[in-house]
N, C-alpha and C positions, 0 to 999 in steps of 0.2 A: 794471393793477397786479397784482403777484404777492405773495401773503402766504406767508412761509416757515413751513412746519409745524414746524420745529425751534425757531425763536426768535420767531416771529410778527412778524418785521420785514417791512415793506412795501417791495418793490423795484419798479423800473420793469419794463414788459413785456419789454424787450429784455435783461434780466439773465439771464446763464447760470447764475450761482450766487449764493447769499446771502453776506453778510459772515461768517456763522458757518461757511460751508463746504458748506452743503447744495446739491446740484446739482439745478437745476430740470428740465433736459431729460431726465435719465435716471431720474427718480423715478416709480415706479408708484403707483397708489392705495393698495396695501397698504403700501408703504414710507412713504407720507405718513401713513397711519393709525398705523403703528408709531412714527413720529417724534412724532406728537401724543400718543400714549399715554405715551411716555417723557418728553416734556416736561411733561405734566400730573403724572406721578408725582414728578418732580423739583420742580415748583412746590408740590405739596402737602407734600412733605418740608420745603421751605424755609419754608412758612407755619407748619408745626408747630414747627420749630426756633425761628423768630422769636417765636411765642407763648410757647414754653417759656422762652426767655431773657428776654423782656420781662416776663412775669408773675412769673417767679422773681426778677427784679431789683426789681420792685415789692414783692413780699413781703419780701425782705431789707431794702429801704429802710424799709418800715413797721415791721418788727420792730426794726431798728436805732434808729429814731426813738423807738419806745415804750420800749425798754430802755436806751438810751444817755442819758448826761447831756446837758443843754442845750448847744448849740454843737457837737454831734458832727458827724461827716463822713458822715451818711446821704445827703446830697445827691449824692454821687458815684454812688450806685446809680441815680439818676434818669436819668443819661446812658445807662447800660446798658439801662434799661427803654425809653427812647425809641428806641434803636438796634434793640432786639429787636422792638419793635412796628412800627417802620418796615420792617424786613425782612419781617415778616408781611404788612404792607399791600402791599409790592411783589410778594410772591409771590401774593397774592390777585388783584392786577391782572393778573398773568401768567396765572392760572387763567382769568380772564374772557376774556383774549385768545385762549387756546387753545380755549375753548368757542366763541367766535365763528369761529375758523378751522375747527372741526369742522362748524359750521352751513354755512359756505361749501362745504366738501367735500361735505356731504350734499345741497346744492342743485345740485351738479354744475357750478357756475360757478367752482370752485376751479381757478385756473390754475397748473399745475405746469410 
């Protein structure tokens, strides 16, 4: 099985390219390391955006609840909070997948 360094998708051994477009046969170890670094940076940015949106929505919903009259529409912000925190969790899982791919690359059994 081959693990794509760009998207960390696992492909069969006979795959020529990944679904994301990464070419397995022509990639050098330097290209793989560059793809992993780029993917990790993108995942970290996604996690930060998700945390920012999620925690911001939680803060707005709490403030709206505190200062609004009873029966206000503060519950709408909970959806944004859940979406933002879900984005952050998804990005954190991607960061873990990228770290695992780097470990495979360092063990030299990373099949490109």
